[in-house]
N, C-alpha and C positions, 0 to 999 in steps of 0.2 A: 265607874262612878268616881268623880273627883269633886271635892268641895272647893268653892271659891274662897280665896283668902279675903281679908278685910278690905284691901284696896280694890280688888276686883269687884266685890259686892257693892262697894260704894258707888260705882258707876251705874249700877242698876237703881240704887236708892236715890241718886241725884237726878235721874232722868225724868223729864217732864215733856209735854207735847211741844214746848218751844225750845227745849234743850235736849235733842237726841244725843246719846252718848256713844257714838260710833266714830271710828277712825277709818280712813280709806284713801282713795287717790284717783287721779285721772292719768291713765296710761295711753300715750299716743303711739301708734304703730304705723310703719310704712307698709304699703301693700305687699303681698307675696309676689315673688318673681314669677311664679307660675299662674298667677291670677288673683282676683280679689278674695279676701277672707269673707265667708258667709256666716250667718248666724247658726245655720245647721251644723257646719263644720266646727264652729266654736263650741256649741253645746256638746257635741260628741266628744270633743277634746277635753272639756272640763269634766265630763262624766267619767272619763278614763283616769282622771287624776284625783278623784275624791278620797281614795284610800291613803293618800300621802300626807294628809293633815287632819287631825281629829276634829278640829273646829267645824269642818264641813258638815258633819252629820250628828253633832251633839247640840242639845237644847238645854235650857235652864229648867231645873225643878226646884221649887221653893220648899223649905222645911216646914213641917207641921207647926202651926201656931207661931211661925217665924222665930223659933227658938234658936236657930242657927243660920249661918249664911247658906245661900242656895248651893245646889250641886249641878255639875255638868253630867248629863246622862244621854245615852244613845236615843235618837228619835226613830222609833220603829216605823213611823209613818213618813219618813223622809221622802220628799219628792223634789227632784232637781228643778222642775218647772216653776216651783214657788220661789226660786232664788236667782233665776236667769231671766233677763228682760232685754228687749230689743227696741232701739230708738233709731229712726232715720231722720237726720237733721235736714231741714229745707236747704237745697243746694242754691248757690254755692255757700257752704258754711265754713266759718273760720274759727279762730280761737275764742272770740267773744261769744258765739253761739254755743260752743262746747262748754265754756265756763258757766254760762247761764243755765244750761241743762244740768251740769254738775251741782250748781247751787240749789236747784229745785230738788234734786235727788237727795242731797245731803240734808235737806231741811225736814225730811220725813222719817218717822220712827220705824224701826225694825219690828216685826211681829214676834213677840216673846213666846208665842206658842210653837214657834219653829226655830231651827238653828239660826243664830243671829248673824246672818250675812246675806248680801246680795251683790250681784255683778250685772251691770247693764252694758250690753254690746251696742256701740254707737257707730253708725256709718254715715257717709255724706260729707266727710271733711275734704273740701276741694280748694279752699283758699286760706289755709293756715300758713303763715310765714315760716319758711324753713322746713316745711313738711310737703312731701310729694302729693300729687293728686291721688284720689281714691284711697287716702289714708283712712284708718279706722281707729277707734278708741275703746277703752274699757274703763268704766267707772265702777270702782269697788267700794263697798263699805262693810265693815265688820264691827260688832259691838266691842267697845273698849274693855268690857268685862272679860272678854276672851283673849285679847292680845294687847301687847304694848308695841311700841315702834319697832323694837328688835324682832319680836316674834311675828309681827306683821310682815316684815321683810322675809322671814322664813316661810310664811304662808305663801307669799308671792313666788318664792323659789320652787314651790310645789307646782306652780303653773308655768313659770318661765324657765328657759334653758339657755345655755351658752352655744347651742347648735343652730347654725343658720339654715340647715336643711330641714324641711318638714319631716316629722316622724310619721310612721304608720300608726294610726290611732288604734290602740288595742281595745279589746272588749272590756267593759267595766269590771273592776276587780270584785270578786265575790265578797259579800259583806253580811255578817250575821250580828244584829244588834244585841247588846246585853239586856238581860231582864231588868225592868225597872225595880228599884228598891221599894219595900213597903214602908208605910208610915211608921210602923213600929221600929223598923231598922233605922230609919232616920232619927227618930226620937232617942233611940239607944245610943247612936253615934254622937248625937249632940250632948247627951247626958255625960258621957265619958269626957267630951271636950270641956264641959263646964267644970267637972271635977279636977281636970288637969290644968285649968287656967291659972290658978294661983301659983303653981310651980313654974309654969311658963313665964308668968309675969316676973317672978323672982329671977329667973335666968336672964330675961330680957333686961331687967334693971341692972344686973351685974355686968352684962355685956355692954350696956350703954355707958355705965361708969368707966369701964375699961377703955371703950372707944373715945369717950370724952377726954379722959386723961391723956391718951396718946395723941388725940387731936390738938389739945392745948400745947403739949410738948412740941409737936411738929409746927404748930402755928408760931410759937415763940422762937423756935430755931430758925425758921424761914423768914421771920418778921413779916408775916402776911397781913393784909388788911382784913379787918373783921367784916364779914358780909352783911348786906342789909338784913334786918330782922323782919319777920312777918308783921303786917299791919303798919309798917312805916312808909309804905309807898304813898305818893301823893294822890289825891283825888284827881280823876281825869275823865274825859269823855268816853273812854273805853270801859270804865268801871261803873256800869249802869245796869238796870234791869233790861233784859233783851226780849226780842220777839222771835218768832220762827222764821222771819224773812232773812234768808242768807245771801251774802255776797261772797264770791269766790274769785280770786285772781292769782296770777302767778307770773314771775319773770325768770329768765335764765341768764346766768353770768358765766363767763369763761373761767373755769377752775384754774388753768395755768396763771391767769392774771391775778387771781386771789392769792395764789402761792407766791407770786412775785412780790405782792405787798407784804406778805408775812416775812419773806427773806430779806426784803429791803429794810424793814423796820427792825427786825431782830428781837428776840425775847417775847414774841407773841405767837399765838397758834392760829391755825386756819379758822377755828371756831371764834377766836377773838376778832378776827377780821370780819367774819360774817356778822357777828353781833354788832360790830361798829357800823357796817353798812345798814343794818336794820335800824340802828339808833339814829343815824343821819337822816334816813328816810322819814322816820317818825317825827324827828325834830322839825324838818322842813314842812311836813304835812300839817302838823298841829300848830306850828307857829303861823303859817299862812292862814289858818282858820281861826286864829286867836285863842286857841285852847291849849297851848303848851304850858305845862306846869313849871313854876320857877324851880322846883326841886326835881332832881333826876328821876326819870321813869325807872322802874325796877322790873326785870324780866325773870321769870322762873324757867330754868332750863333742866328738863328731865335728864337723868343719867341712868343708863341701863346697868343693872348689876346682875344680869342673867348669866349664869355659869354655863359651861359646856354641857353639864348634866341636865340643865333645865331647858336646853334647846328642844324644839319640837313640842314643848309643853304649852298648856293653856295658861292664861293669866299674865299679870303684870309683875315684873321684877325690876323695880325702879327706886332710885333715890332722886334727889333734886338739889339744885343749888340756885340761890338768888343772886342776881348780878345787877349792879348799878349800870345803866346804859349811858351815863354821863351826858344826858340830853341837854343839860344846862351849859355844856361846853360848846362854843361856836367852832373852834378849830378842829378839823377832822383828824389831824395827826395826834393832837393832844387827847382827843376823845378816845382814840384807839388805845393809847397807853393807859388811860384811866380804866377802861373796860378790862384790859388785860390784868391790871392790878386787882380789880374787884373779882374777876373770874378766878384768879389764882387762890385768893383767900377763900372763896366760896367752895372750891374743890376740896380744900383741906377740911373745912368745917362740915361739909356734907357727909363725911365719913362717920360722924358721931351717931346718928340715928337714921335708919332706913325707913322711909314712909311705909313700904309694904309690910314691915314687921310691926310698926306701931299700930296700924289700923286693925291688926288681928285681935287686939285686946278690947276693942269697943264692941259691946253686945250688939247682935244683929238688930234686935227690936229697937234699941236706943239709936243706932245708926240710921235705921230706916225712918223712924219718927223725927229725929233731928234734921235729916235731909228735907223731909216734907215741910216741917215748920220753917226751916231756913228759906225755902222757896216761897211758900204761901204768905209768909209775913214780910217778904221783901227785905230781909235783914241786910242784904248786900248794899242797900242804900243808906244804912245807918252807920256802919263802922268804916274805918279806913280800909283800903284794899289790902288783901293778903300780899298781892303784887299786881302790877298793871297789865301784864300780858304774858303769854307763854311763847317761847321760841325753842322748838325741839329740832335737833340735828340728827338725821338718820343717814349714816354712810351707806352708799350703794357701791356696786362693783365697778372697777375701772375698765372693764371690757363690756362689749355689747351683749344685750339679752334679746331673746327671740321667743315668739310664740307661734309655733307651727310655721316657721319660715318668715314670719313678719318681724322685722327688727323694731325693737323699742326705741323710739326717737327721744321721747322726753317723758317725765313723770312729775306730777304735782300732787302733794299730799294734803290731807285734812285731818283734823281732830276736833273734839268738842269745844264749843264756847258755851258759857252759862251765865246766869245772873251775876253781875259784878266782875265778870271776866269775859268781855265781849270781843276780844281780838286775839288771834292765835296764828303763829307762823310755823310752817313745817319746811325745814331745809333738807334737801336731798341731793347728794352728789352721785353722778352717774357718768361714766366715761370721762369726757373732758369738760363736762358742764356741771353747774350747780344751780338747782332750781330753788326758788323761795316762793312758797304758796301762802296766800293770806286768806284766812277764813274769818268772817265777821258778819254783821247784820247791816241792813240798809240804813238803819238809823245812825249807826256809828260810822260806817264807811260807805257813803252813798255813791261815790265815784271810784271804782276800782282802778280805772285807767289813770286817774290822777295820781293815785298812790304808787302805781307801777312806775310812772315817770319820776317820782321822788326817789325810788330805789335806784334807778339808773343814774340819776344825778348824784346820789350819795356815793355810789360805786366810783363814778368818774372823779368826784372830788377827792376821795381817799387815794385813788390810784395816782392822781396828779401830785398830791402833797407827799406821798411816800415813795413812789417809784420814779416818776418823771423828775422831780426836784432833787432826789437823791443822785440820779445820774448826772444832772447838771452840776451838783456840788463836787 
C-alpha cells in the first residue's frame, strides 16, 4: 500500500469526461525478421513482464470520507484482458490513420475500478513514410497519477529491450496480491498524517526560505532574467474550455541537425533550440490565423526531480519552469537567444519550491472540491492563463530499442490537456531523431497537418539563420 502525494492525487481530482488525465504514446515498430508480430504473441510477452513494474497490477483505493489522499493497492481481481486491446487499421494505413486512432483512444477515460493503464496493439501499417510494410504499433496510456515522464520511460523499459533477438517468452511470474487495508486502518493512517501536518509545514517553510535565499544569491551572481510569473501569460486561442474531441499529430527532426544549431550559436542548449522551433511554429500558425497575441506566449516546462532511490516508484516527482517563447520576435536567431535567456533564469528560480512538495499540504477534501468547482464553473475563462501551453522534454536512449525482435522506429508521446490549457507538446529523443508530438482538441487545432508544416518550416528557418549563414560568415 502506498499513498498518493498531493500532486499525484490532483490528477485524479482534475479529471473529467472531457479531460482524461493520462499520459502515453504511440510506438511504431518494424516487423520481426522471422515474421509478423501477432496479438497473441504480444499478449503473452506483456503477461511475462507484469512483475517488473508495480503500476501494472495496482489500482486506486480512496480514503474513507475523503479525509486523505487515495492509496495504491494491489488488485486481487487483476485480469490482463481488461488492459490489452487489438485494432486492425484498414489497409493501406499510414501515419494519418494511426494518429486518428490514437486521438480516439486518448480521448477516453481509464476505468478507475481497475489498474489505470491500457495498451492497444495496432496492425495494418503499410503506407507510413519511412516505415517498412507490415509494421505494427503500440498505443499506450497510463494515468498521470501513477507516473510522470521519467517514470513513464522506466515503465516502457520494463517492456522494451536493447536486444534485437526475440526472447523465449517465460511463464508469468508468480504473484500474490497484498491484503487490502481496512477502513479503520486508513482512517488511523490519515489521522496521524493530520497530526503531523503542522510540523511538516514548518519544515517546508524553513526549506523554502533557505531555497529562496540561495536562489536569489544565485540569480544575482549570474545576473539571470526573472522568469514569467503565473497568470501573466496573454489570453490566446489555446486557453479556452475544451471538449473531449482530441487531435494528435507529430513530426520528426534530425537530432544531429539540432545539435549543429546549438553548437553554431553557442551558449544555448538542445532544449533551447527545441523550444525555439516550437515557438517559431506557433508564431507562424497563430499569425496566419490572426490569433497571435502581441505579448509573448509562455510555456510551462516540467523538470524531473526524481532521484535514483525513487526510480521504479509510483507517482510524480517534478518541478517546473516558466519560459517566455519570444513569439513577438520575428527573427528566428534573435528568438532563440531570448528563449535561452528566459530558460536560464527559469532554471534558477525553479529551485525555490517543488510543486510536488507544495501540493502535499492542501487537504484532500479541499483539493477535490476546488478542482470540481474550477471545472464546473468554467473559471479558466475568467482569469489570465497560468501559462499558455506545456512543452515537456523526455530524453530517450541513443541506441535502438526492441520488442521481441521488432525494432522501435519512432515514438510520439501524449499528456493531458484541460480547460484553460488546450495545447501540449511532448518532445522525445531517440537514436538520431527527435519527435515532437502535439495533443490538442479539434476546436483549437482543427488541422494537424497544417501545424506539422509550420514545425518543419520553423526548423528550416532556424537552421538557415544559425548554421548555414554561420558557415558563410
